[in-house]
C-alpha positions in Angstrom: -29.4 -16.1 4.2 -31.4 -16.2 1.0 -30.0 -13.6 -1.3 -33.3 -13.4 -3.2 -34.9 -11.7 -0.3 -35.1 -8.0 -1.2 -31.7 -6.5 -0.3 -31.9 -2.7 -0.3 -29.7 0.0 -1.7 -30.9 3.4 -2.6 -29.4 4.6 -5.8 -29.8 7.5 -8.2 -31.4 9.7 -5.4 -31.3 9.7 -1.7 -34.4 10.5 0.3 -35.2 14.2 -0.1 -35.1 16.6 2.9 -38.1 16.9 5.1 -40.5 19.8 4.8 -42.6 19.2 1.6 -46.3 19.6 2.3 -48.6 16.7 1.8 -50.9 17.5 -1.1 -53.8 15.5 -2.6 -55.9 15.0 0.5 -56.4 15.6 4.2 -57.0 13.0 6.9 -60.4 11.5 6.4 -61.3 14.1 3.7 -64.3 13.4 1.6 -65.0 9.8 2.9 -68.7 8.8 3.1 -69.9 5.3 3.9 -71.6 3.7 0.8 -75.3 3.4 1.5 -75.5 0.0 0.0 -72.5 -1.5 1.9 -74.3 -3.4 4.7 -71.2 -5.4 5.6 -70.8 -5.7 9.3 -67.5 -4.7 10.9 -66.6 -6.0 14.4 -67.0 -3.3 17.1 -63.6 -4.3 18.6 -61.5 -3.5 15.6 -60.4 -5.0 12.3 -60.7 -8.7 11.6 -57.6 -10.8 12.1 -55.6 -11.9 9.0 -55.0 -15.6 9.2 -51.6 -16.1 7.6 -50.8 -19.4 5.8 -47.1 -19.1 5.2 -45.0 -22.0 3.9 -41.3 -22.7 3.7 -41.0 -20.5 0.6 -42.3 -17.4 2.4 -40.1 -14.4 1.6 -41.5 -12.0 4.2 -38.2 -11.1 5.9 -39.7 -10.1 9.2 -41.5 -13.5 9.4 -38.7 -15.8 8.3 -35.6 -14.0 9.4 -36.2 -10.9 11.5 -32.6 -10.7 12.5 -31.2 -11.1 9.0 -29.4 -8.7 6.8 -32.4 -8.0 4.6 -34.5 -7.0 7.7 -31.7 -4.7 8.8 -31.6 -3.0 5.5 -35.4 -2.3 5.7 -34.8 -0.9 9.2 -32.2 1.5 7.7 -34.8 2.6 5.1 -37.4 3.0 7.9 -35.0 5.3 9.8 -34.7 7.5 6.7 -38.4 7.6 6.0 -39.3 8.5 9.6 -36.7 11.3 9.5 -38.2 12.5 6.2 -41.8 12.1 7.4 -41.9 12.4 11.3 -45.7 12.2 11.3 -46.0 9.4 8.8 -47.0 9.5 5.2 -48.6 7.8 2.2 -46.0 6.0 0.1 -46.4 4.5 -3.3 -44.2 1.5 -4.2 -43.8 0.8 -7.9 -41.3 -0.5 -10.4 -40.5 0.1 -14.1 -42.0 -3.2 -15.2 -43.5 -6.4 -13.9 -41.2 -8.9 -12.1 -39.0 -6.3 -10.3 -40.2 -7.3 -6.8 -42.3 -4.3 -5.9 -45.0 -6.3 -4.1 -42.6 -8.2 -1.8 -40.8 -5.0 -1.0 -44.0 -3.2 -0.2 -45.0 -5.9 2.2 -41.6 -6.0 3.9 -41.4 -2.3 4.2 -44.9 -2.1 5.7 -44.1 -4.8 8.2 -40.9 -3.0 9.1 -42.7 0.3 9.7 -45.2 -1.5 11.9 -42.4 -3.2 13.7 -41.4 0.2 14.9 -44.8 0.4 16.7 -46.3 2.7 14.1 -49.8 1.8 12.9 -49.3 0.9 9.3 -51.7 0.1 6.4 -50.6 -2.0 3.5 -52.9 -1.2 0.5 -52.8 -3.3 -2.7 -53.5 -1.0 -5.6 -52.4 -3.3 -8.5 -55.9 -4.1 -9.6 -54.8 -5.6 -12.9 -52.5 -8.3 -11.6 -53.0 -8.6 -7.8 -50.5 -10.8 -5.9 -50.5 -9.7 -2.3 -52.8 -12.6 -1.3 -50.1 -15.0 -2.6 -47.4 -13.2 -0.5 -49.5 -13.6 2.7 -50.9 -17.0 1.9 -54.6 -16.1 2.2 -57.7 -15.5 0.1 -59.4 -12.2 0.8 -63.2 -12.3 1.0 -63.7 -8.7 0.3 -61.3 -6.6 -1.8 -60.1 -3.1 -2.3 -61.9 -2.9 -5.6 -65.2 -3.1 -3.7 -64.4 0.1 -1.8 -63.5 1.8 -5.0 -66.8 0.8 -6.7 -68.8 1.8 -3.6 -69.9 -1.7 -2.8 -68.2 -1.9 0.6 -66.8 0.1 3.4 -63.0 0.3 3.9 -63.3 -1.6 7.2 -64.7 -4.6 5.4 -61.5 -5.2 3.4 -59.0 -4.5 6.2 -57.3 -7.4 8.1 -55.0 -7.1 11.0 -51.7 -9.1 11.3 -51.1 -10.6 14.7 -48.2 -9.3 16.8 -47.6 -6.0 15.0 -49.7 -2.9 14.3 -50.0 -3.8 10.6 -53.2 -4.0 8.6 -53.6 -5.2 5.1 -56.3 -4.6 2.4 -55.9 -6.8 -0.7 -57.6 -7.1 -4.1 -60.1 -10.0 -4.2 -60.8 -9.9 -7.9 -58.8 -8.2 -10.6 -60.3 -5.3 -12.5 -59.8 -4.4 -16.2 -60.3 -0.7 -15.9 -58.6 0.5 -12.7 -57.9 4.0 -14.1 -61.6 4.8 -14.0 -61.7 3.7 -10.4 -58.6 5.7 -9.5 -60.1 8.8 -11.0 -63.2 8.6 -9.0 -63.4 10.7 -5.7 -63.8 7.4 -3.8 -60.1 6.6 -4.3 -59.0 9.9 -2.7 -61.6 9.5 0.0 -60.3 5.9 0.7 -56.7 7.2 1.2 -58.0 10.0 3.3 -59.7 7.5 5.6 -56.5 5.4 5.7 -54.4 8.4 6.8 -56.9 9.1 9.5 -56.7 5.6 10.9 -52.9 4.9 10.4 -49.7 6.7 10.6 -48.2 5.0 7.5 -49.9 3.9 4.3 -47.9 1.8 2.0 -49.4 1.3 -1.4 -48.4 -1.5 -3.7 -49.0 0.1 -7.0 -48.9 -1.3 -10.5 -45.7 -1.1 -12.6 -45.1 2.2 -14.4 -45.0 0.5 -17.8 -46.9 -0.4 -19.9 -50.0 1.0 -18.2 -50.9 4.5 -17.0 -52.2 3.6 -13.5 -49.3 5.1 -11.5 -49.8 8.5 -13.1 -53.3 8.6 -11.6 -52.1 7.5 -8.2 -49.1 9.7 -7.8 -51.0 12.9 -7.0 -52.7 11.1 -4.1 -49.5 10.2 -2.3 -46.7 11.9 -0.4 -43.8 10.1 -2.1 -42.9 7.2 -4.3 -40.2 4.5 -4.0 -39.1 2.8 -7.2 -38.0 -0.9 -7.1 -35.5 -2.1 -9.7 -34.0 -5.5 -9.9 -30.2 -5.8 -10.1 -28.9 -6.9 -13.5 -32.4 -7.3 -14.9 -34.3 -4.0 -15.1 -33.3 -2.3 -18.4 -31.5 1.0 -17.9 -33.7 2.8 -20.3 -36.8 1.8 -18.4 -35.2 3.1 -15.2 -34.5 6.4 -16.8 -38.0 6.7 -18.1 -39.4 5.8 -14.7 -37.4 8.5 -13.0 -38.8 11.0 -15.5 -42.3 9.7 -15.1 -42.3 9.9 -11.2 -40.7 13.3 -11.2 -40.7 15.1 -7.9 -42.8 12.4 -6.3 -39.8 10.1 -6.3 -38.0 10.0 -2.9 -35.8 7.0 -3.4 -34.9 3.8 -5.2 -34.8 0.2 -3.9 -32.3 -2.1 -5.6 -33.7 -5.6 -5.3 -31.4 -8.6 -5.3 -28.4 -6.4 -4.7 -26.6 -9.3 -3.0 -26.5 -11.0 -6.4 -24.1 -8.3 -7.7 -20.6 -9.3 -6.7 -19.4 -5.8 -7.2 -21.9 -4.5 -4.7 -20.9 -3.8 -1.1 -24.0 -5.8 -0.1 -22.1 -8.9 -1.2 -19.5 -8.2 1.5 -22.1 -7.0 4.0 -23.7 -10.5 3.9 -20.4 -12.0 5.2 -19.9 -9.3 7.8 -23.5 -9.8 9.1 -23.0 -13.5 9.4 -19.8 -12.9 11.3 -21.3 -10.6 13.9 -24.7 -12.3 14.2 -22.9 -15.5 15.2 -21.3 -13.6 18.1 -17.7 -13.9 16.9 -15.2 -11.5 18.3 
């Protein structure tokens, strides 16, 4: 299998015990439809997302649902569902750009939905959006329109065929996302999402060098930090742990199979052995 697909390993911290109360918002709290929206939403549900995935697609559950990467996401799903039996709003971030947070957010959301749990993948990296590239599509209406009051949430949501997964992407980047995140509409949007879906997976910006994540953390139940093996500087990881504080529930080690001293290097061989039906 492609070792560059996000192989997972939780390091530094395991998922914390269940029981912490969700703070920040209640289901559907504070959401009001913008008076100027005027964008029609089909009565029978969200519009379908037309995927255009090529041979370079790195969505594990589309390209290799029986592969080792997919199995590692399922292990993470098990820990998350144990931690949050009723679902949760999760923020996926990384110390810096290029660590693989967006792909991991997409794969984790797909995995949660694969477990027959309605899941909402929300792109919140307004400065450098890339979710459309992952799914091979061009969104007509974006998350930024909901945050500015120009559109209803339903106008931005698209449903993936075959799994209870919906996605809302950024259509046009925004230079001042902090101002939008500080507005009550951001909290209301997430409240609406938690009313509609069991899981909300937010693809957030990197922690450094911008301050966007600090504004988003109070709105979520927990944060997962994505670091790339042998690339993310240790000092940035340490600063990220400090920045996320008690919101951090785990760390995802991306490209762990590239580390020959990692047990994932050996798991790859074992997985091939058993997946081929050898005794």
